[in-house]
N, CA, C and O atoms as CSV, one atom per row, in Angstrom:
chain,resi,resn,atom,element,x,y,z
A,1,MET,N,N,64.944,-41.086,-57.591
A,1,MET,CA,C,65.008,-39.952,-56.706
A,1,MET,C,C,64.376,-40.309,-55.371
A,1,MET,O,O,63.357,-40.995,-55.286
A,2,ILE,N,N,65.013,-39.823,-54.365
A,2,ILE,CA,C,64.504,-40.049,-53.011
A,2,ILE,C,C,63.657,-38.829,-52.637
A,2,ILE,O,O,64.119,-37.692,-52.721
A,3,PRO,N,N,62.423,-39.080,-52.228
A,3,PRO,CA,C,61.566,-37.940,-51.863
A,3,PRO,C,C,62.062,-37.289,-50.566
A,3,PRO,O,O,62.381,-37.975,-49.596
A,4,THR,N,N,62.120,-35.971,-50.570
A,4,THR,CA,C,62.532,-35.238,-49.365
A,4,THR,C,C,61.287,-34.657,-48.708
A,4,THR,O,O,60.357,-34.199,-49.371
A,5,PRO,N,N,61.305,-34.692,-47.422
A,5,PRO,CA,C,60.108,-34.156,-46.742
A,5,PRO,C,C,59.991,-32.646,-46.966
A,5,PRO,O,O,60.970,-31.903,-46.896
A,6,ASP,N,N,58.778,-32.235,-47.234
A,6,ASP,CA,C,58.519,-30.811,-47.469
A,6,ASP,C,C,57.911,-30.221,-46.190
A,6,ASP,O,O,56.809,-30.598,-45.792
A,7,ASN,N,N,58.617,-29.314,-45.564
A,7,ASN,CA,C,58.186,-28.736,-44.283
A,7,ASN,C,C,57.460,-27.402,-44.455
A,7,ASN,O,O,57.206,-26.707,-43.471
A,8,THR,N,N,57.134,-27.049,-45.662
A,8,THR,CA,C,56.483,-25.763,-45.914
A,8,THR,C,C,55.146,-25.664,-45.185
A,8,THR,O,O,54.804,-24.616,-44.637
A,9,ASP,N,N,54.402,-26.755,-45.185
A,9,ASP,CA,C,53.112,-26.745,-44.505
A,9,ASP,C,C,53.277,-26.489,-43.006
A,9,ASP,O,O,52.466,-25.791,-42.397
A,10,TRP,N,N,54.319,-27.049,-42.423
A,10,TRP,CA,C,54.568,-26.828,-40.994
A,10,TRP,C,C,54.887,-25.360,-40.720
A,10,TRP,O,O,54.399,-24.780,-39.750
A,11,TYR,N,N,55.695,-24.778,-41.566
A,11,TYR,CA,C,56.059,-23.371,-41.379
A,11,TYR,C,C,54.830,-22.466,-41.506
A,11,TYR,O,O,54.664,-21.516,-40.740
A,12,ILE,N,N,53.995,-22.767,-42.459
A,12,ILE,CA,C,52.761,-21.988,-42.629
A,12,ILE,C,C,51.867,-22.148,-41.400
A,12,ILE,O,O,51.294,-21.173,-40.914
A,13,GLY,N,N,51.752,-23.363,-40.908
A,13,GLY,CA,C,50.939,-23.630,-39.721
A,13,GLY,C,C,51.464,-22.906,-38.486
A,13,GLY,O,O,50.691,-22.323,-37.726
A,14,PHE,N,N,52.785,-22.945,-38.290
A,14,PHE,CA,C,53.383,-22.248,-37.154
A,14,PHE,C,C,53.188,-20.732,-37.276
A,14,PHE,O,O,52.915,-20.061,-36.281
A,15,ALA,N,N,53.325,-20.204,-38.468
A,15,ALA,CA,C,53.153,-18.764,-38.680
A,15,ALA,C,C,51.717,-18.345,-38.388
A,15,ALA,O,O,51.481,-17.325,-37.741
A,16,LEU,N,N,50.754,-19.139,-38.870
A,16,LEU,CA,C,49.351,-18.822,-38.599
A,16,LEU,C,C,49.034,-18.933,-37.108
A,16,LEU,O,O,48.313,-18.096,-36.565
A,17,ALA,N,N,49.561,-19.950,-36.451
A,17,ALA,CA,C,49.339,-20.106,-35.011
A,17,ALA,C,C,49.928,-18.919,-34.257
A,17,ALA,O,O,49.313,-18.407,-33.321
A,18,PHE,N,N,51.112,-18.482,-34.662
A,18,PHE,CA,C,51.740,-17.333,-34.012
A,18,PHE,C,C,50.884,-16.076,-34.192
A,18,PHE,O,O,50.709,-15.307,-33.247
A,19,ILE,N,N,50.358,-15.867,-35.382
A,19,ILE,CA,C,49.514,-14.702,-35.652
A,19,ILE,C,C,48.244,-14.751,-34.811
A,19,ILE,O,O,47.822,-13.740,-34.250
A,20,VAL,N,N,47.639,-15.930,-34.729
A,20,VAL,CA,C,46.423,-16.082,-33.929
A,20,VAL,C,C,46.715,-15.791,-32.462
A,20,VAL,O,O,45.931,-15.108,-31.802
A,21,ILE,N,N,47.813,-16.290,-31.949
A,21,ILE,CA,C,48.166,-16.063,-30.550
A,21,ILE,C,C,48.411,-14.578,-30.297
A,21,ILE,O,O,47.982,-14.049,-29.272
A,22,VAL,N,N,49.091,-13.904,-31.213
A,22,VAL,CA,C,49.342,-12.467,-31.055
A,22,VAL,C,C,48.020,-11.693,-31.050
A,22,VAL,O,O,47.837,-10.788,-30.236
A,23,VAL,N,N,47.114,-12.038,-31.940
A,23,VAL,CA,C,45.813,-11.360,-31.995
A,23,VAL,C,C,45.048,-11.584,-30.699
A,23,VAL,O,O,44.446,-10.649,-30.171
A,24,VAL,N,N,45.060,-12.793,-30.183
A,24,VAL,CA,C,44.358,-13.094,-28.928
A,24,VAL,C,C,44.965,-12.301,-27.779
A,24,VAL,O,O,44.231,-11.759,-26.953
A,25,VAL,N,N,46.284,-12.224,-27.714
A,25,VAL,CA,C,46.942,-11.476,-26.647
A,25,VAL,C,C,46.574,-9.987,-26.729
A,25,VAL,O,O,46.330,-9.351,-25.704
A,26,VAL,N,N,46.534,-9.442,-27.931
A,26,VAL,CA,C,46.156,-8.032,-28.100
A,26,VAL,C,C,44.715,-7.805,-27.655
A,26,VAL,O,O,44.432,-6.831,-26.957
A,27,ILE,N,N,43.813,-8.680,-28.043
A,27,ILE,CA,C,42.404,-8.547,-27.657
A,27,ILE,C,C,42.244,-8.646,-26.145
A,27,ILE,O,O,41.517,-7.850,-25.549
A,28,VAL,N,N,42.906,-9.603,-25.522
A,28,VAL,CA,C,42.825,-9.745,-24.061
A,28,VAL,C,C,43.398,-8.505,-23.380
A,28,VAL,O,O,42.852,-8.043,-22.378
A,29,GLY,N,N,44.486,-7.965,-23.911
A,29,GLY,CA,C,45.057,-6.740,-23.355
A,29,GLY,C,C,44.085,-5.576,-23.441
A,29,GLY,O,O,43.949,-4.808,-22.489
A,30,LEU,N,N,43.405,-5.439,-24.578
A,30,LEU,CA,C,42.404,-4.385,-24.720
A,30,LEU,C,C,41.248,-4.571,-23.739
A,30,LEU,O,O,40.781,-3.606,-23.134
A,31,ILE,N,N,40.795,-5.799,-23.585
A,31,ILE,CA,C,39.707,-6.077,-22.654
A,31,ILE,C,C,40.115,-5.724,-21.233
A,31,ILE,O,O,39.328,-5.135,-20.492
A,32,LEU,N,N,41.332,-6.076,-20.842
A,32,LEU,CA,C,41.796,-5.753,-19.489
A,32,LEU,C,C,41.942,-4.248,-19.298
A,32,LEU,O,O,41.644,-3.741,-18.217
A,33,ALA,N,N,42.389,-3.525,-20.311
A,33,ALA,CA,C,42.509,-2.070,-20.206
A,33,ALA,C,C,41.135,-1.425,-20.062
A,33,ALA,O,O,40.954,-0.516,-19.252
A,34,LEU,N,N,40.171,-1.894,-20.847
A,34,LEU,CA,C,38.818,-1.363,-20.737
A,34,LEU,C,C,38.189,-1.704,-19.391
A,34,LEU,O,O,37.472,-0.885,-18.816
A,35,ALA,N,N,38.451,-2.897,-18.888
A,35,ALA,CA,C,37.927,-3.280,-17.576
A,35,ALA,C,C,38.493,-2.381,-16.483
A,35,ALA,O,O,37.787,-2.026,-15.539
A,36,SER,N,N,39.748,-2.020,-16.608
A,36,SER,CA,C,40.360,-1.111,-15.641
A,36,SER,C,C,39.700,0.264,-15.703
A,36,SER,O,O,39.417,0.863,-14.665
A,37,ARG,N,N,39.457,0.764,-16.904
A,37,ARG,CA,C,38.786,2.062,-17.033
A,37,ARG,C,C,37.378,2.012,-16.465
A,37,ARG,O,O,36.952,2.950,-15.791
A,38,ILE,N,N,36.652,0.934,-16.727
A,38,ILE,CA,C,35.297,0.788,-16.199
A,38,ILE,C,C,35.331,0.753,-14.672
A,38,ILE,O,O,34.473,1.341,-14.014
A,39,SER,N,N,36.313,0.071,-14.117
A,39,SER,CA,C,36.452,0.005,-12.664
A,39,SER,C,C,36.678,1.395,-12.077
A,39,SER,O,O,36.070,1.745,-11.065
A,40,ASN,N,N,37.542,2.188,-12.698
A,40,ASN,CA,C,37.794,3.544,-12.218
A,40,ASN,C,C,36.537,4.410,-12.321
A,40,ASN,O,O,36.238,5.179,-11.407
A,41,GLN,N,N,35.809,4.289,-13.415
A,41,GLN,CA,C,34.590,5.068,-13.579
A,41,GLN,C,C,33.526,4.638,-12.574
A,41,GLN,O,O,32.793,5.479,-12.053
A,42,ALA,N,N,33.433,3.339,-12.297
A,42,ALA,CA,C,32.465,2.858,-11.313
A,42,ALA,C,C,32.817,3.381,-9.921
A,42,ALA,O,O,31.927,3.731,-9.146
A,43,ARG,N,N,34.103,3.434,-9.604
A,43,ARG,CA,C,34.535,3.965,-8.307
A,43,ARG,C,C,34.157,5.440,-8.186
A,43,ARG,O,O,33.678,5.878,-7.140
A,44,ASP,N,N,34.374,6.204,-9.256
A,44,ASP,CA,C,34.001,7.618,-9.259
A,44,ASP,C,C,32.491,7.788,-9.142
A,44,ASP,O,O,32.017,8.667,-8.422
A,45,ALA,N,N,31.733,6.949,-9.847
A,45,ALA,CA,C,30.280,7.025,-9.794
A,45,ALA,C,C,29.771,6.697,-8.397
A,45,ALA,O,O,28.824,7.324,-7.923
A,46,ALA,N,N,30.383,5.731,-7.739
A,46,ALA,CA,C,29.966,5.390,-6.376
A,46,ALA,C,C,30.203,6.573,-5.445
A,46,ALA,O,O,29.386,6.843,-4.565
A,47,GLY,N,N,31.305,7.271,-5.631
A,47,GLY,CA,C,31.551,8.470,-4.831
A,47,GLY,C,C,30.519,9.543,-5.110
A,47,GLY,O,O,30.076,10.230,-4.189
A,48,GLY,N,N,30.129,9.697,-6.363
A,48,GLY,CA,C,29.087,10.661,-6.726
A,48,GLY,C,C,27.747,10.306,-6.119
A,48,GLY,O,O,27.007,11.189,-5.685
A,49,VAL,N,N,27.427,9.026,-6.082
A,49,VAL,CA,C,26.166,8.583,-5.476
A,49,VAL,C,C,26.162,8.921,-3.987
A,49,VAL,O,O,25.141,9.355,-3.453
A,50,ASP,N,N,27.287,8.728,-3.318
A,50,ASP,CA,C,27.362,9.074,-1.901
A,50,ASP,C,C,27.150,10.568,-1.696
A,50,ASP,O,O,26.476,10.974,-0.749
A,51,THR,N,N,27.717,11.386,-2.574
A,51,THR,CA,C,27.531,12.838,-2.476
A,51,THR,C,C,26.068,13.214,-2.676
A,51,THR,O,O,25.522,14.013,-1.915
A,52,VAL,N,N,25.436,12.645,-3.691
A,52,VAL,CA,C,24.024,12.940,-3.953
A,52,VAL,C,C,23.165,12.471,-2.782
A,52,VAL,O,O,22.222,13.159,-2.392
A,53,ARG,N,N,23.481,11.315,-2.225
A,53,ARG,CA,C,22.725,10.802,-1.090
A,53,ARG,C,C,22.828,11.767,0.094
A,53,ARG,O,O,21.828,12.048,0.755
A,54,ALA,N,N,24.019,12.265,0.358
A,54,ALA,CA,C,24.205,13.199,1.477
A,54,ALA,C,C,23.432,14.489,1.224
A,54,ALA,O,O,22.827,15.033,2.147
A,55,GLN,N,N,23.443,14.980,0.001
A,55,GLN,CA,C,22.716,16.203,-0.306
A,55,GLN,C,C,21.213,15.993,-0.222
A,55,GLN,O,O,20.490,16.875,0.243
A,56,THR,N,N,20.735,14.842,-0.666
A,56,THR,CA,C,19.306,14.553,-0.612
A,56,THR,C,C,18.846,14.397,0.832
A,56,THR,O,O,17.768,14.868,1.194
A,57,THR,N,N,19.644,13.748,1.649
A,57,THR,CA,C,19.288,13.549,3.049
A,57,THR,C,C,19.202,14.891,3.766
A,57,THR,O,O,18.351,15.071,4.637
A,58,SER,N,N,20.069,15.831,3.413
A,58,SER,CA,C,20.038,17.137,4.061
A,58,SER,C,C,18.801,17.936,3.662
A,58,SER,O,O,18.461,18.904,4.341
A,59,LEU,N,N,18.122,17.561,2.584
A,59,LEU,CA,C,16.928,18.275,2.129
A,59,LEU,C,C,15.626,17.680,2.655
A,59,LEU,O,O,14.553,18.210,2.366
A,60,LYS,N,N,15.693,16.601,3.414
A,60,LYS,CA,C,14.467,15.929,3.839
A,60,LYS,C,C,13.502,16.869,4.542
A,60,LYS,O,O,12.315,16.886,4.216
A,61,SER,N,N,13.987,17.654,5.503
A,61,SER,CA,C,13.079,18.542,6.230
A,61,SER,C,C,12.619,19.690,5.347
A,61,SER,O,O,11.490,20.156,5.503
A,62,GLY,N,N,13.436,20.157,4.439
A,62,GLY,CA,C,13.088,21.269,3.564
A,62,GLY,C,C,12.003,20.931,2.569
A,62,GLY,O,O,11.224,21.808,2.194
A,63,VAL,N,N,11.927,19.694,2.133
A,63,VAL,CA,C,10.928,19.292,1.143
A,63,VAL,C,C,9.530,19.426,1.732
A,63,VAL,O,O,8.619,19.890,1.047
A,64,GLY,N,N,9.346,19.035,2.965
A,64,GLY,CA,C,8.042,19.171,3.613
A,64,GLY,C,C,7.618,20.625,3.725
A,64,GLY,O,O,6.451,20.954,3.513
A,65,GLN,N,N,8.562,21.492,4.056
A,65,GLN,CA,C,8.254,22.916,4.169
A,65,GLN,C,C,7.875,23.499,2.811
A,65,GLN,O,O,6.945,24.300,2.712
A,66,VAL,N,N,8.594,23.099,1.769
A,66,VAL,CA,C,8.271,23.587,0.423
A,66,VAL,C,C,6.888,23.107,0.013
A,66,VAL,O,O,6.116,23.879,-0.556
A,67,ASN,N,N,6.562,21.865,0.287
A,67,ASN,CA,C,5.242,21.338,-0.059
A,67,ASN,C,C,4.143,22.087,0.698
A,67,ASN,O,O,3.118,22.430,0.111
A,68,ASP,N,N,4.344,22.344,1.987
A,68,ASP,CA,C,3.353,23.094,2.767
A,68,ASP,C,C,3.157,24.494,2.204
A,68,ASP,O,O,2.028,24.972,2.083
A,69,SER,N,N,4.265,25.149,1.859
A,69,SER,CA,C,4.172,26.497,1.285
A,69,SER,C,C,3.450,26.462,-0.055
A,69,SER,O,O,2.632,27.338,-0.338
A,70,ALA,N,N,3.734,25.486,-0.865
A,70,ALA,CA,C,3.082,25.374,-2.171
A,70,ALA,C,C,1.582,25.155,-2.013
A,70,ALA,O,O,0.791,25.726,-2.764
A,71,ILE,N,N,1.191,24.350,-1.063
A,71,ILE,CA,C,-0.235,24.101,-0.828
A,71,ILE,C,C,-0.920,25.384,-0.360
A,71,ILE,O,O,-2.018,25.703,-0.819
A,72,ARG,N,N,-0.276,26.126,0.554
A,72,ARG,CA,C,-0.855,27.392,1.027
A,72,ARG,C,C,-0.989,28.388,-0.116
A,72,ARG,O,O,-2.006,29.074,-0.224
A,73,ILE,N,N,0.033,28.475,-0.975
A,73,ILE,CA,C,-0.031,29.394,-2.118
A,73,ILE,C,C,-1.161,28.992,-3.059
A,73,ILE,O,O,-1.878,29.854,-3.566
A,74,LEU,N,N,-1.327,27.699,-3.295
A,74,LEU,CA,C,-2.400,27.222,-4.157
A,74,LEU,C,C,-3.761,27.577,-3.575
A,74,LEU,O,O,-4.646,28.037,-4.297
A,75,HIS,N,N,-3.931,27.366,-2.282
A,75,HIS,CA,C,-5.219,27.695,-1.643
A,75,HIS,C,C,-5.491,29.198,-1.726
A,75,HIS,O,O,-6.619,29.609,-1.996
A,76,MET,N,N,-4.472,30.011,-1.497
A,76,MET,CA,C,-4.646,31.457,-1.574
A,76,MET,C,C,-4.964,31.884,-3.009
A,76,MET,O,O,-5.778,32.784,-3.211
A,77,ALA,N,N,-4.345,31.264,-3.996
A,77,ALA,CA,C,-4.628,31.593,-5.392
A,77,ALA,C,C,-6.073,31.255,-5.729
A,77,ALA,O,O,-6.729,32.002,-6.455
A,78,ARG,N,N,-6.574,30.148,-5.215
A,78,ARG,CA,C,-7.970,29.777,-5.458
A,78,ARG,C,C,-8.919,30.781,-4.805
A,78,ARG,O,O,-9.929,31.167,-5.393
A,79,VAL,N,N,-8.585,31.196,-3.593
A,79,VAL,CA,C,-9.400,32.180,-2.889
A,79,VAL,C,C,-9.402,33.498,-3.676
A,79,VAL,O,O,-10.458,34.102,-3.868
A,80,LEU,N,N,-8.243,33.937,-4.125
A,80,LEU,CA,C,-8.157,35.176,-4.874
A,80,LEU,C,C,-8.914,35.093,-6.200
A,80,LEU,O,O,-9.577,36.048,-6.602
A,81,ARG,N,N,-8.810,33.938,-6.880
A,81,ARG,CA,C,-9.525,33.754,-8.135
A,81,ARG,C,C,-11.043,33.791,-7.878
A,81,ARG,O,O,-11.801,34.386,-8.645
A,82,LYS,N,N,-11.457,33.157,-6.805
A,82,LYS,CA,C,-12.883,33.131,-6.472
A,82,LYS,C,C,-13.361,34.555,-6.166
A,82,LYS,O,O,-14.450,34.962,-6.571
A,83,ALA,N,N,-12.518,35.302,-5.437
A,83,ALA,CA,C,-12.917,36.672,-5.117
A,83,ALA,C,C,-12.916,37.551,-6.360
A,83,ALA,O,O,-13.764,38.433,-6.489
A,84,ALA,N,N,-12.000,37.332,-7.257
A,84,ALA,CA,C,-11.885,38.155,-8.467
A,84,ALA,C,C,-12.993,37.862,-9.453
A,84,ALA,O,O,-13.497,38.778,-10.103
A,85,THR,N,N,-13.380,36.618,-9.577
A,85,THR,CA,C,-14.399,36.250,-10.570
A,85,THR,C,C,-15.780,36.193,-9.956
A,85,THR,O,O,-16.778,36.239,-10.675
A,86,GLY,N,N,-15.857,36.093,-8.652
A,86,GLY,CA,C,-17.162,36.047,-8.001
A,86,GLY,C,C,-17.805,34.672,-8.083
A,86,GLY,O,O,-18.999,34.546,-7.813
A,87,THR,N,N,-17.056,33.638,-8.447
A,87,THR,CA,C,-17.662,32.300,-8.532
A,87,THR,C,C,-17.152,31.398,-7.457
A,87,THR,O,O,-17.558,30.238,-7.382
């Protein structure tokens, strides 16, 4: 009998290689889709930071006034407490 070459191992190898390549392509596709979503969210967040920055900058003068008022109220409360308790 003349031995015939058995190509079963080659077919199994090609099938496994094809499966591995398909899995890699799917994973890379998922990574690219997630990267796109992250990019969109980062763009939105940057816009939000600009909005917060503008709102905070508009409050700069108001913060000093609030602090001054709070200090005056605290001093008056101490004076009233001292007058009420006599100490």
